[in-house]
C-alpha positions in Angstrom: -13.2 21.4 -5.9 -15.3 18.4 -7.3 -16.0 15.8 -4.7 -16.2 12.0 -5.1 -14.9 12.0 -8.7 -13.5 8.8 -10.2 -10.0 10.2 -10.1 -10.2 11.3 -6.5 -8.9 8.0 -5.0 -5.9 8.1 -7.4 -5.2 11.7 -6.4 -5.4 10.8 -2.8 -3.0 7.9 -3.3 -0.4 10.3 -4.9 -0.8 12.7 -2.0 -0.4 9.8 0.5 2.7 8.4 -1.2 4.3 11.9 -1.1 3.3 12.3 2.5 4.9 8.9 3.4 8.1 9.9 1.6 8.2 13.0 3.8 7.6 10.9 6.9 10.5 8.7 5.8 12.7 11.7 6.2 11.6 12.3 9.9 13.7 9.3 11.0 16.8 11.0 9.6 16.0 14.3 11.4 15.3 12.4 14.6 18.8 10.8 14.4 20.4 14.1 13.7 18.7 16.1 16.5 20.8 15.7 19.7 18.1 16.2 22.4 16.1 13.4 24.0 13.0 11.9 22.4 10.5 13.6 24.7 12.1 17.0 24.4 12.3 16.5 20.6 8.6 15.8 20.2 7.7 18.7 22.5 9.5 21.1 20.2 8.1 19.3 17.1 4.5 19.7 18.1 5.0 23.3 19.4 6.4 24.3 16.0 3.7 22.3 14.2 0.6 23.6 15.9 2.0 27.2 15.9 2.5 27.1 12.2 -1.0 25.8 11.7 -2.4 28.6 13.9 -0.6 31.2 11.8 -1.9 29.6 8.7 -5.5 29.8 10.0 -5.1 33.4 11.0 -3.5 34.4 7.7 -6.2 32.7 5.7 -9.0 33.7 8.1 -10.0 30.1 8.5 -12.7 29.2 11.1 -11.2 26.4 13.2 -13.8 26.3 16.0 -15.2 22.9 17.0 -17.8 21.9 19.6 -16.7 20.9 23.1 -17.2 17.1 22.5 -15.1 17.1 19.4 -12.4 19.2 21.1 -12.1 16.7 24.0 -11.9 13.8 21.5 -9.2 15.5 19.5 -7.1 16.6 22.5 -7.3 13.1 24.0 -6.2 11.6 20.6 -3.3 14.1 20.7 -2.0 12.0 23.7 -1.8 9.0 21.4 -0.1 11.0 18.7 2.5 12.4 21.1 3.1 8.9 22.5 3.6 7.5 19.0 6.3 10.1 18.1 8.1 9.8 21.5 8.3 6.0 21.1 9.3 6.4 17.5 12.3 8.7 18.2 13.2 6.7 21.3 13.3 3.5 19.1 15.7 5.3 16.7 18.0 6.3 19.5 17.9 2.7 20.9 18.5 1.0 17.5 18.8 2.5 14.0 16.6 4.4 11.6 16.2 1.3 9.4 15.2 -1.1 12.2 12.7 1.4 13.6 11.1 2.0 10.3 10.7 -1.7 9.6 9.1 -2.2 13.0 6.6 0.5 12.1 5.4 -1.7 9.3 3.4 -3.7 11.9 0.9 -0.9 11.7 -0.8 -3.0 9.0 -1.3 -5.9 11.4 -2.5 -3.8 14.3 -4.9 -1.9 12.0 -6.3 -5.1 10.5 -7.2 -6.2 14.1 -8.2 -2.9 15.7 -10.2 -1.3 12.8 -12.9 -3.9 12.6 -13.2 -3.9 16.5 -13.5 -0.1 16.7 -15.7 0.3 13.7 -17.7 -2.9 14.4 -17.0 -4.5 11.0 -16.2 -8.1 10.1 -12.5 -8.9 10.1 -10.9 -9.4 6.7 -9.0 -12.7 6.4 -6.8 -11.2 3.7 -5.9 -8.2 5.9 -5.1 -10.6 8.8 -2.9 -12.7 6.5 -1.1 -9.6 5.3 -0.6 -8.5 8.9 0.7 -11.9 10.0 3.2 -12.0 7.1 4.5 -8.6 8.2 4.7 -9.7 11.8 6.7 -12.8 10.7 9.1 -10.5 9.0 9.5 -8.5 12.2 10.1 -11.7 14.1 12.9 -12.6 11.7 14.5 -9.2 12.3 14.0 -9.6 16.1 15.8 -13.0 16.0 18.8 -11.8 14.1 19.0 -8.3 15.5 18.8 -9.2 19.2 21.2 -6.3 20.1 18.3 -4.0 19.2 15.7 -5.7 21.4 14.7 -2.5 23.3 14.6 -0.5 20.1 12.4 -3.1 18.3 10.0 -3.3 21.3 9.7 0.4 21.4 9.2 0.6 17.7 6.3 -1.9 17.9 4.7 0.1 20.7 5.0 3.2 18.5 3.2 1.3 15.7 0.3 0.4 18.0 -0.2 4.1 18.8 0.0 5.0 15.1 -2.6 2.4 14.2 -5.0 3.7 16.9 -4.9 7.3 16.0 -5.2 6.5 12.2 -8.4 4.6 12.8 -9.8 7.4 15.0 -8.9 10.1 12.4 -10.5 8.1 9.6 -13.8 8.6 11.5 -13.1 12.2 12.6 -12.2 13.4 9.0 -15.7 12.6 7.9 -17.0 15.4 10.1 -14.1 17.8 10.7 -11.5 19.4 8.3 -8.2 17.6 8.2 -6.3 20.8 9.1 -8.5 21.4 12.1 -8.0 17.8 13.3 -4.3 18.3 13.0 -4.3 21.6 14.9 -6.2 20.3 17.9 -4.4 16.9 18.0 -1.0 18.5 17.8 -2.1 21.1 20.4 -3.3 18.2 22.6 0.0 16.4 22.2 1.9 19.6 23.2 -0.3 19.9 26.4 0.1 16.3 27.5 3.9 16.3 26.9 4.2 19.7 28.7 2.4 18.2 31.7 4.7 15.1 31.6 7.8 17.3 31.4 6.6 19.3 34.4 5.8 16.2 36.5 9.2 14.6 35.7 11.2 17.9 36.1 12.1 17.6 32.4 12.5 21.3 31.8 16.3 21.3 32.1 19.3 22.9 30.4 19.3 19.8 28.2 16.5 21.5 26.3 18.8 24.3 25.1 19.2 23.8 21.4 22.3 23.8 19.3 22.1 25.9 16.1 21.9 22.8 13.9 19.1 21.4 16.1 17.0 24.6 15.5 17.1 24.2 11.7 16.3 20.5 11.9 13.4 21.1 14.3 11.9 23.8 12.1 12.0 21.5 9.1 10.6 18.6 11.2 7.8 20.8 12.7 6.6 22.5 9.5 7.1 20.3 6.4 7.4 16.9 8.1 4.6 17.5 10.7 2.0 20.2 10.1 2.0 19.9 6.3 2.4 16.1 6.1 -0.1 15.5 9.0 -2.8 17.5 7.3 -2.2 15.7 4.0 -2.1 12.3 5.7 -5.5 12.9 7.5 -7.2 14.5 4.4 -6.8 11.4 2.3 -8.8 9.4 4.8 -12.0 10.9 3.4 -11.6 8.5 0.4 -9.2 5.8 1.7 -9.8 3.3 4.5 -7.5 3.3 7.6 -6.1 -0.1 6.5 -5.3 1.2 3.0 -3.6 4.2 4.5 -1.7 1.9 6.9 -0.6 -0.3 4.0 0.8 2.5 2.0 2.4 4.0 5.1 4.4 0.8 5.3 6.4 2.1 2.3 8.0 4.5 4.8 10.7 2.0 5.6 11.6 1.8 1.9 12.1 5.6 1.7 13.6 5.8 5.2 16.1 3.0 4.7 17.3 4.5 1.4 17.7 7.9 3.1 19.4 6.3 6.2 21.9 4.6 3.9 22.6 7.9 2.1 23.0 9.9 5.3 24.4 7.2 7.8 25.4 4.1 5.8 23.0 2.1 8.1 22.7 -0.7 5.6 26.2 -1.8 6.3 25.2 -2.6 9.9 22.3 -4.9 8.9 22.4 -8.8 8.9 20.9 -11.3 6.5 18.1 -11.8 9.0 17.2 -8.1 8.8 17.1 -8.3 5.0 15.0 -11.5 5.0 12.5 -9.9 7.3 12.5 -6.6 5.4 11.9 -8.3 2.0 9.0 -10.4 3.4 7.4 -7.2 4.8 7.8 -5.1 1.7 6.7 -8.0 -0.6 3.5 -8.2 1.4 2.9 -4.5 1.1 3.2 -4.6 -2.7 1.4 -7.9 -3.3 -1.7 -7.1 -1.0 -3.4 -4.8 -3.5 -2.9 -7.3 -6.3 -4.4 -10.1 -4.2 -7.3 -8.0 -3.2 -8.0 -7.0 -6.8 -7.9 -10.7 -7.9 -10.3 -11.7 -5.0 -12.8 -8.9 -5.9 -12.7 -9.9 -9.6 -13.3 -13.6 -8.7 -16.3 -12.7 -6.5 -17.8 -10.5 -9.3 -17.5 -13.3 -11.8 -19.0 -16.0 -9.6 
């Protein structure tokens, strides 16, 4: 495969958009699966890292890493697991649409955290985009007060997603995306297993209904192991903020899907739509503004 070709960023953007569409479907599956958020994620990561392990064995892929990298990836797995638990908990506390819009705050958190972690200067345009998105979330918060717990949980999920995206944008420069996914998902499984053991979470409530099994297999393979590898791989060419910005299209896909499956849009107020439009407009207009600024700088 040719590296660093001019078309590579465009190819990665296509892969990222497809991945985000798949992620948009996870909210639907989360709402359909009847077990608790923690138990749901436990099964999700179990299926995901097991399918990656079988893939490595079938293709005779070397997935060994040094001890230092292993520790980093396993610890990052705790953040990944926390993100998904909070994400599915938010869905069960509110709706798919509300949770996905809250997840759009990833852009703001990434605009703040990425320069701090990578020791770069903070982009004023990124901060502005993040502030517009958070304004949209405040609008939703104000008019959808019955979902306060769900919104707060969704925002906490976005913080975790921002952090592990930034970490992975650095790790993918040294380690294959599929190997990163395997160890982080394995780490998430270990940490959640410990949590369930401490809290006596291994109960009869974990017994799955036939429909739950099908949904979990789809969630663990296509929506997790496959999508996670694809999402990490594009970070070789795209910045964590650019990935976060495109990831904010997840609410568009998710809200459309939630309407198709659950009719969620009928439950939303004008405040929700005002906030959602502000968020999505910012997502679409940010690349245009950045291009204009770059062109102005090159001409001056």
